[in-house]
C-alpha positions in Angstrom: 0.0 0.0 0.0 1.3 3.4 -0.9 2.3 6.0 1.7 -0.3 8.8 1.9 2.2 11.3 0.7 2.1 9.5 -2.7 -1.7 8.9 -2.9 -2.4 12.4 -4.2 0.6 12.3 -6.5 -1.3 9.5 -8.2 -4.3 11.8 -8.3 -2.5 14.7 -9.9 1.1 15.1 -10.8 0.9 18.8 -9.7 1.2 17.6 -6.1 4.7 16.4 -5.2 4.0 15.1 -1.7 0.5 15.0 -0.4 -2.0 17.8 0.2 0.0 19.7 2.7 3.3 19.6 0.8 1.5 20.9 -2.2 0.5 24.1 -0.5 3.3 24.7 2.0 4.5 28.2 1.5 7.4 28.1 3.9 10.8 27.2 2.7 12.4 24.2 4.2 15.0 26.1 6.2 15.1 23.5 9.0 15.5 20.6 6.5 18.9 19.0 6.0 19.2 20.6 2.6 17.9 24.0 3.7 15.3 24.2 1.5 -26.9 11.7 0.5 -27.0 15.0 -1.0 -27.5 15.5 -4.7 -25.5 17.5 -7.2 -27.1 20.7 -5.9 -24.7 20.2 -3.0 -21.7 19.9 -5.3 -18.9 22.3 -4.3 -18.0 23.8 -7.7 -19.2 26.8 -9.6 -17.9 25.7 -13.1 -18.7 22.0 -13.3 -20.4 20.8 -16.5 -23.7 18.9 -16.4 -21.8 15.8 -17.6 -19.2 16.1 -14.8 -22.0 16.5 -12.2 -23.8 13.4 -13.5 -20.5 11.4 -13.4 -20.0 12.5 -9.7 -23.6 11.6 -8.8 -23.2 8.2 -10.3 -20.3 7.3 -7.9 -21.6 4.9 -5.2 -20.0 4.9 -1.8 -20.8 2.4 1.0 -19.4 1.2 4.3 -19.2 2.5 7.8 -17.9 6.0 8.5 -14.3 6.1 9.9 -13.1 3.3 7.7 -12.0 2.7 4.1 -15.2 2.8 2.0 -16.3 0.6 -0.8 -16.6 2.7 -4.0 -18.1 1.7 -7.3 -18.4 3.7 -10.6 -18.4 3.1 -14.3 -14.9 2.9 -15.7 -13.1 4.4 -17.3 -14.2 7.5 -15.4 -14.0 10.8 -17.3 -14.4 14.3 -15.9 -13.3 17.6 -17.5 -12.7 19.3 -14.2 -12.6 18.5 -10.5 -16.0 18.1 -8.9 -16.8 17.3 -5.2 -19.8 16.9 -3.0 -20.8 16.0 0.5 -22.0 12.4 0.2 -22.9 11.9 3.9 -23.1 14.6 6.6 -21.2 14.0 9.8 -22.3 14.9 13.3 -19.3 17.0 14.5 -18.8 20.8 14.7 -18.8 22.7 11.5 -15.5 23.2 9.6 -14.8 26.9 9.4 -13.2 28.7 6.5 -9.5 29.0 6.8 -9.3 26.0 9.1 -6.8 23.2 9.2 -8.2 19.7 9.5 -7.0 16.2 10.1 -8.3 13.8 7.4 -8.4 10.3 6.2 -9.0 9.4 2.6 -8.9 6.7 0.0 -8.0 7.1 -3.6 -9.3 5.0 -6.5 -8.1 4.7 -10.1 -10.5 6.1 -12.7 -9.2 3.5 -15.2 -10.4 0.4 -13.5 -11.8 1.4 -10.1 -9.0 -0.3 -8.1 -7.9 1.3 -4.9 -4.6 3.1 -5.1 -4.3 3.5 -1.3 -6.0 4.4 1.9 -4.8 6.4 4.9 -7.3 4.4 7.0 -5.6 1.2 6.1 -2.1 2.6 6.5 -3.2 4.3 9.8 -1.5 7.5 8.5 -4.0 10.4 8.6 -2.9 13.7 7.1 -3.3 17.3 8.2 -4.3 19.8 5.5 -5.0 23.6 5.6 -8.0 24.8 3.7 -6.1 27.7 2.2 -3.2 27.7 -0.3 -4.0 24.3 -1.8 -3.4 23.6 -5.5 -6.4 25.0 -7.4 -7.4 21.5 -8.5 -8.6 20.9 -4.9 -10.8 24.1 -4.7 -14.0 22.1 -5.1 -12.9 19.8 -2.2 -12.2 22.9 0.0 -15.6 24.3 -0.9 -17.3 21.0 0.1 -15.4 20.9 3.4 -16.0 24.4 4.6 -19.2 24.5 6.6 -19.6 20.7 6.6 -19.8 19.0 10.0 -16.7 17.0 11.0 -17.2 13.4 10.1 -18.8 14.3 6.7 -17.9 12.0 3.8 -16.7 14.0 0.8 -16.6 12.4 -2.7 -14.2 14.0 -5.3 -13.7 13.1 -8.9 -10.4 14.4 -10.4 -9.5 14.6 -14.1 -6.5 12.8 -15.4 -3.3 14.7 -16.5 -1.6 14.6 -19.9 1.9 13.5 -20.3 4.6 16.3 -20.2 8.3 16.3 -20.9 9.0 15.5 -17.3 6.0 13.3 -16.2 3.9 10.5 -17.5 0.2 10.9 -18.0 -2.0 10.0 -15.0 -5.5 8.6 -15.0 -8.6 10.2 -13.6 -9.3 9.3 -10.0 -11.9 9.2 -7.3 -11.1 10.3 -3.7 -13.3 9.7 -0.7 -12.3 11.9 2.3 -13.4 12.4 5.8 -12.2 15.3 8.0 -12.4 14.2 11.6 -10.7 16.9 13.7 -10.2 20.7 13.5 -6.5 21.4 14.2 -5.6 24.6 16.1 -3.8 27.2 14.0 -1.3 28.1 16.8 0.1 26.6 20.1 -2.5 26.2 22.8 -1.8 25.2 26.4 -0.2 26.4 29.7 2.3 29.2 29.5 5.8 28.4 30.9 8.1 31.1 32.2 11.5 30.6 30.7 14.7 31.1 32.7 16.8 34.2 32.3 19.6 34.2 29.8 17.6 33.1 26.7 16.3 35.0 23.7 13.0 36.7 24.6 10.0 35.7 22.6 7.1 38.1 21.9 3.9 37.0 20.2 1.7 39.1 17.9 -2.1 38.9 18.2 -2.2 36.2 15.6 0.5 34.2 17.3 3.4 35.2 15.0 6.6 35.3 17.1 9.4 37.8 17.2 12.6 37.6 19.3 15.1 39.8 20.9 18.5 38.7 22.4 19.3 40.8 25.5 22.7 42.5 25.4 25.3 40.3 27.2 23.4 37.1 26.6 25.9 34.3 26.1 25.7 32.4 22.9 25.2 28.7 23.9 27.4 25.9 22.6 24.9 23.1 23.3 21.3 22.7 22.2 18.8 24.7 24.2 15.2 23.4 24.2 12.8 25.5 26.2 9.0 25.0 26.3 7.2 28.3 26.2 3.6 26.9 26.0 3.0 23.3 27.2 0.4 21.6 25.1 -1.9 18.9 26.3 -1.7 16.7 23.2 0.1 13.5 22.5 3.9 13.3 22.8 5.8 13.6 19.6 7.6 10.4 18.7 10.5 9.7 16.4 9.1 9.0 13.0 5.9 11.1 13.4 4.9 13.5 10.8 4.5 16.9 12.5 2.7 20.0 11.4 4.1 23.2 12.7 4.3 26.9 12.4 7.8 28.2 12.9 10.1 31.2 12.5 13.9 31.1 12.5 16.5 33.8 13.3 20.3 34.2 13.4 21.8 34.9 16.8 22.0 38.6 15.8 18.2 38.6 15.5 18.0 38.5 11.7 15.0 36.5 10.6 15.9 34.1 7.8 12.7 32.1 7.4 9.1 31.8 8.7 6.0 29.7 7.8 3.7 32.3 9.4 1.5 34.0 6.8 2.1 31.3 4.3 1.1 27.7 5.3 2.2 25.4 8.0 5.3 23.2 7.5 5.1 19.4 7.6 8.0 17.0 8.0 8.9 13.7 9.5 10.7 14.2 12.8 13.5 12.2 14.3 14.5 10.6 11.0 17.1 12.9 9.6 14.7 14.8 7.4 15.5 18.0 9.2 18.5 19.4 11.0 19.6 17.6 14.2 18.6 20.4 16.4 15.0 19.9 15.4 15.1 16.1 15.6 16.7 16.3 19.1 14.6 19.2 20.4 11.1 18.4 19.2 10.9 14.6 19.8 9.3 14.2 23.2 7.5 17.5 23.1 3.7 17.5 23.2 1.2 18.6 20.5 -0.1 22.1 21.2 3.3 23.2 22.6 5.4 26.1 21.6 9.1 25.4 21.8 12.1 27.7 21.7 15.2 26.1 20.2 18.7 27.6 20.2 20.7 25.4 18.0 24.6 25.5 17.8 26.2 25.1 14.4 27.1 21.5 15.1 23.4 20.6 15.2 22.4 23.0 12.4 24.3 23.6 9.2 27.9 23.5 10.6 30.5 25.2 8.5 28.4 25.2 5.4 26.6 28.3 4.2 22.9 27.8 3.5 21.4 30.6 1.4 21.2 33.6 3.8 22.4 31.5 6.7 26.2 32.1 7.1 28.5 29.2 7.9 28.9 28.4 11.6 25.7 30.1 12.6 23.8 29.6 15.8 20.1 29.4 15.0 17.1 30.4 17.0 13.6 28.8 16.2 10.2 29.2 17.8 8.1 26.2 16.8 4.4 25.8 17.4 3.6 22.0 17.2 0.1 21.8 15.8 -0.3 18.1 15.1 1.6 14.8 14.9 0.5 11.8 12.9 
């Protein structure tokens, strides 16, 4: 079974690594390389009558919260993405601009076979409802205002071959959003000790820092919880969803996900710099963490874009979810 990060690659080659990766606006500075409703409920304003009829003909059965059984005439053909709420859930409504935890299954439009299922893989994803590839706009429209637990059916067109990619078939996705994810750290404030960079939060949660004069630049990793979240403990191998900002020791900001979209990465596996792997594993979801990372656990003696060689790095990281 494919990992969920590749399921949507099969749906559309415009998406390199799952829904979140397709919309993440933050650069990967911490990475090791620095860088039963009817068609009247359909969430699209431009769908053709033929596409709506194709969508309505897709039959979905099975208990909510598990991989569904999906049947449709093959080969499936739609000219544009269409989506609808197939079954309404009983949870709280999903607000516009939200971030949600989802499970989904993907089916080939060629023969109806299942490409993969995050239910089966036990690997739900977290997606923001802003900044997604435009192909998913009908899905977003279907989710916004729907109760959590609603089952959404999406039909996606195939893609033509290009000079760098093979053609891909049309596909059907069945998705359930089951949890609204906070957009910033939430929990109990922790008073940090003296001698660390001072963090100030804007009204929307965006952090800024100042380094008091005379503060000693540390030579070891500093991990300081600023807000203690009540969520699950982050484990090595988890995929975490975070908001973060990063600064040089002199206070120069070199990167931030705030105002773009959250950043998602596997933690504890070498996908990001060692300071992140060591400092964030063991923290709890909902926490805000100050990391002061010496060069040996950052980029060492290698210059990375605007980050000079041998730089001590400061990060403030809001841990929004871990899956």
